[in-house]
N, C-alpha and C positions, 0 to 999 in steps of 0.2 A: 852448524854446517847447513848451508842452503842447498837445496836439491833443485837446481835450475834444469829445465828440460830443453833439449834441442828439438826444434821443429814442434810438432803437435802431438805430444805424448798424451795418451788417453788415461794414463794412470790416475791423475788428479780428479778426473770426472767419472771414475769407476762407480762410486756410490750413486751418482745421479743416473748413470746408464742402467744400473741394476734396478733403481726405483722406477724409471720409465718403462723398462721391459716388464717388470712386475705388474705395473698398473695396466699395461696393454694385455698381458696374459689374463689378468683377473677380469678385464673388460670382455675378453672372448668367452671366458667361463660364464660370466653373468649373461651375456647375450645369448648363448646357447641354452643355458639352464633356466633362464627366466627368474621371476621373483623368489622362487623357492631357494635360490642360491645365495640370498642376501646374507644369511648367517655365516656360512662358510667363507664367502668373499670378505666379509668384515674381519673374521678371525685371521684369514691369510694376509689381509692388508696390514694388520698389526705385526704379523711375523715379518713381512717385507720391511716395515719400518725398523724393526729390531736388527735385521740383517744389515740394512743400510747404515745404521748407527755403529755397528761393530766394524764394518768396512771403513767408515770414516775415521775411527780411532786406530785402525791398523795401517793407514797410509804412512809412508815414510815421514819421519820427523822433519822439522824445518819448513821452509817455504817452497811450495810447489807451484809452478806457473805453466800454463799451457794456452793454446790458441793465441799466440803472440801477445801475451800479457793480459788478455781479456778475462781469464779465469784464474783466480788466485786461491790457493789453499794454504793458509797459515794457522797459527795457534788461535787467532781471533775467530777465523772461519770455523775451525773445528769446534770450539766452545759453543758458538752460536748455533751451529748446525745440530749438535747433540741436543741442545735446549729446544730447538724447533721440533726435532723428531720426537722428543718426549711429549711436548705439547700435543702434537698430532696423534701420537699413539694413544695417549690417555683419553683424548677426545673420542676416538673410535671405541674405546672400552666403555666410556660413559654413554655412548649412543646406542648400545645394544638394545635396551628396553624400547627406546623410540622406534627402532627399526623392526622390532618384533610385532608391532601392531599390524593387524590385518591390512589396513589401508595404506601402510607406509613401508611396505617391503620393497624398498628401492635399492637394488644392488649398486646402482651408480653412485650412491652417497659415498661409500668407502673409496671408490675409484677417484671421485672428485677431490676427496681429502688428500689422496696420494698425489694427484697431479698438482694440487695447490702446494703441497709440501715440496714437490720437485721445483716449483717456481721459487719457493723460499730458499732452497739450497743454492739455486743459481744466483739468486739475488744477494745472498750473504757472501758468495765468492766473486761477485762482479768486480772486474778490474778496469772496466771502462763504461761509458755512458750507454753504449748499445746493449751490452750484456745486462746492465742494470735495468734497462727498459724491458728486455725480453723476460727477465726473471719476474719483474713486477707485474707484467700483464699475464704471465702464466699463472702466477699466484692469484691475481685478482679475478680473472675470468671464472675460475673454478669457484671462488668465494661467492660471486654474484649468484651462481646457480644454487649453491648449497643454502644460501640465505632463503631462497624461495622453495626449498625442497619439500615443505609440507603443503602440497598443492591444493588441498581442500580448505586451507585456512587463508582467509582474505588478508589477515595481518602479515602472514609469512610472505605472501605474494607481493604485498606492498613494500615489505622490508627489502626484498630482492630488487624491486624496481628502483626504490630510492637509492639503494647502495650502487646500483648500476649507473644511474644517471649522474650522481655526484662523483662516482669513481671515474667515469669517462671524462668529466670536467677536470678532475685532478690530473689525469693522465695527459690531457692536453696541455695543462700548465707546465707539467714536468718536461714534456717534449719541447715546449717553447723555450723553457729555461736551458735545456740541454743544447738546443740549436744555437742559442745566444752564446753559451759558454764555448761551444765548438767554433763559432764565428770569430770570437775574440782571442782564442788561444791557438786555433789551427789544429787541434788534436782532440780525440775523444778519450784517450787513456788517462787514468787518474794521475799516473806519474808524470805524463806529459803536461797535463793541466797544471800540476804543482810546480813544474819547472817554468811554465809560461806565466802563471798567475802570481807574480811577486808584487805587483802594484795593483791596487783596486781601481781599474778604469770603470767608468760609469756603466758601460755596456756589460762588462763582466759581472759587476755587482747585481745588475738587473737580472742577468741570467741565473746567478746564484740564488737570488731571492725566489724566482719562479721555480727553480729546481727544489729548493727547500720547502716551498709551499706544497708541491706535489707530494713530498715525503711526509710533511706534517699531516696531510690528509690520511695517509696510510697508518700513522701512529695515533690518529684521532686527537691531534693537539689543537688547542684553540688558536686561531679562529676557524679551523677547518674540521670542527668536531660535530657539526650539526646533524650528520647522519647517524651518529653513534647511538643515542638513546632510542630512536625509533627502530633502528635495525636490531639492536639488542633485544628490545621488547617484542618485536614482531617475529623474529627468527625462532625456530624451535630451540628449546633450552640447550641441548647438546651442541648445536651450531653456535649459539652465543658463547658457550664455554670455549669453543674452538677460536672464534673471533678474538676473544679476550686474551688468548695465550699465544699460540704459535705465530700467526701473522704479525703480531706486535713485536715479537722477538726479531723476525726477519727485517721488518721495516726499520726498527731501531738500529739493527746491525748495519744496514746500508747507510742510514743517516749518519752514524758514527764514522763509518769508513770514508764516506764522501767528504765529510767535514774535515777529518784529520789527515787524510792522505792526499786528497785532490786540492784542498784549499788551505794548506798550512801557512802560506805566504800572506793571506789576507784574513788572518785569524780575527782581527778586530772587527772587520765588517760582518762576518757571519756570526761572531759571538753576540753582537747586538741583537740579531734576529733571534738566536736561540734563547737569549736571556728573556726577551719579550714574550716569546711563545711559552717558555717555561713558567714564567710568573702568571701569565694569563691562564694557562692550563691548571696550575695548582689552585689559583683563586676560584676560577669558575667551577672546577671539579668539586671543590669543598663547599661552596655556597649553593650551587644549583642542586646538589643532592639532598639538601635539607628538606625540601618540600615533597620529595618523591613518596609515592605509596606503593609502587611496583618494585619488587626486589631486583628485577633485571635492569630496570631503568637506573636504579640506585647503583648497581654494579657498573653500568655504563659511565655514569659520572665519576664513579670511583676510579675507573680505568683511565679516564681523561686526566684526572688529578695525578695518578701514578705515573703516567707518561711525562707529565710536567716535572715530577720529582726526578725521574731518570734523566731528563734533559739538563737538570742542574749539573750532573756530572760531566755531560758533554760540553756544557758552556765553559767549564774550566779550561778545556783545550789541552789538558795534560795527560800523561800516561796514568796518573793516579785517578783523574776524572774518568777516563775510559774504564779503568778497573771498577770504579764505583758503579758505572752504568751496567757492567756485566754482572756484578754481584746483585744489583737491584733487580735486573731482569730475571735472574735465576730464582730469587726468592719470590718475586711477584708471580711467576708462573706457578710455583708450588702453592702459594696462598690462593690464587685464583681458581686453580683446578680443584683444590680442597673445598673451597666455598661453593663451587658449582656442583660438586658431588652431593653436598647437603641440599642445595636448592632442588636438584633432581629427585632427592629422596622425599621432598615435601609433597606427599600425595595422600589424599583422603578418598577412599572408595574409588580408586583408580583415576581420580581427577587431580591434575597438578595444581598446586597452590602457589600463586605468584604475588599475592598481596603481602606487604610487610606485616600487616596485622595478623596474618595467619601463623606467625611465629609465636604468638602470645602463649605463655605458659608451657613452652616446649620443655623446660627443665623438669616439669613434673611428669609429663607423659613419656619423655625420652631424654633422661639426664645426660647420657654420654654424648648424644648428638648435640645437645645444647652446649655442653662443655667445649666440644671441638669447634663449634661455630663461634662461640664467644672468643676462643683463642685466635681463630682466624681474623675475627673483627678487631680484636686488640692488636694483632700483628699488622693488619692493614692500616690501623691508626698510628702504628709506630711506637707502641708501648713496650719498654724493656721488660724482661730479657728476651722477648720473642724475636723471631727472625726478621720481621718487618722493621724493628728498631735498627738492626745492623745495616739493613739496606739503605735506610735514610742516613744513618751515621756516615757511611762511606762517601755518599755523594755530597753531603754538607761539608765534610772535612776537606774534600777536594776543592769545593767552591771557595771555602775560607782561605785555603792556601794559595788560591789563584787571585785572591783579593776581591772576590765577588761577595762582599759582606751583605749588601742589600738583598741579593738573591737568596742567600742562606737564611736571613732573618724572615723574609716573606715565606720561605718554605716552612720554617718552624711554625709561624703563625697559621699558615694554611693547614698544617698538620693538626693544630689545636682545634680549628673549626671542623675539620674532617672527623676528628674524634667524637664530636657531638652526635653525628648521625649514626656512627657505628655503635656508640654506647646506647643510643635510643633502642636499637634492636636487642642489645643485651638486657636492657631494662625490661623490654616486652617479654623476653623469654623467661626471665627469672622472677618478675614481680606481678605479671598480669595473670588473669584466670585462663586456663587452657580451653581451647575450643573443641577438643575431641582428639582421639588418638590417630596416629598416622598409619599408613600401610607399612608392612614389614620392609626393611631395607634390603635391597638386592646385594648379592655377594660382591659383584664387581665395584659397586659404589662403596661398599664397606672397605674393600682393599685400597682403592684410591684415597679414601678419607683417612685410613690408618697411616698410609705412607706419608701423605702430605701433612697430616696432623703431627706425626712424630718428628718429621723434619722441622716443622715450624716451631714446635715447643722446645725441642732439644738442640736446636742449631747452635745456641750459645756454648754448649758443652765442648764442641769440637768444630769450630768454623774454619780452621786453617785449610783443609783440602780445597774447599770452594774458593776461598780468598786467594790462595796460591795459584790455582788454575786461572782465575780471573786476571791475576797480576801478569802471568806469563802471556796470556791472550792479549792483554792490553799493550804490553811492551812490543808485541810483534807488529803493531801498527806504526811504531815510531822508528 
């Protein structure tokens, strides 16, 4: 049963309204209370995200549409929004220690994460090009500031500036593409574009390419990946964890929605673009990571590669391919947040350790931590029976069924290359001499690590709830 709304019902946007009002209320609290409110504001921000997630799941079933078709809440949007909210909430939990430092008591941090998340939710529900742009800018502007939130650190400031300059360029490309698409179809709504775009005229294809280029930047796919390693390395580690999880989910969601709902008539044209971007991302992500010495740069190239793998599912252009993308993103978020919980734990005498060589001998000084990190690395490499194997399995199967055999083969070969640098870290942890013991692990990091680790290791026991939810969500796009 579809729940079509007459006029402009505010029910579908209720979670977004609550999130916006919550962010403004916390901003007032922080503005009046000053830096000493940083802790309470962060805790309340997590509570706001939990409430928004519950509201999202309590909305009436079926497809809700408001603002004249600009804002759509369907099963796909629900799935992706919950995933983005989990990514943002866990990031705030991981940021507690960073914000407790005397020089970094910035209450604005949690509010910027909330506003960025608001942009993500709008982006995921976008039903036309204008709403897409609004969501994208609301998400990105907050991210630029968060990247430079460690104001005393030159690298953090540089990361924010690089991200801002390149982000502005990508927004311009996206807007130019959107204007061309509007010019050649006469409409900005995805359903209207789908009705008009049945033949790939040159102008329309140009517009589509520019539009996809802007979205590729947001998911850091090759050749628009150049900002990722520098920003990941320069930004504070909790911020890097945020960049690697929630915004990727939102950008991938809108990428999928635009391709499958606005341009189904010219599938062959955009499929070529997605196949090229996917292959380039998988190959570059695998090979460029080999020479890295900094763990955050390695995670940056790893995330570029993983977005390439997720795009394999989208390239199929089928409901099964979309399901593969959703399963992939859910598992990727769990693996990434678990890995960053471990990277944040790597401290000796209060100093963060970011060199890959610092992991040497971890199995002797901290066997449980080494075990979980090894499991995350095996999972990122796609080794069965861990969750990461199933993520790749679903996207490759969809690609093979769609006849994209070359794409699937390149993906498997890129996975093998990627396994090399993940296994190098495992070898360091288990066979090299330890460099000294670490500081004790904080309780919030331990909680995130336990949940993500158990999900990752035991996913194969009962994968059906996630797979079924992804299947429902994917079908709502078709």
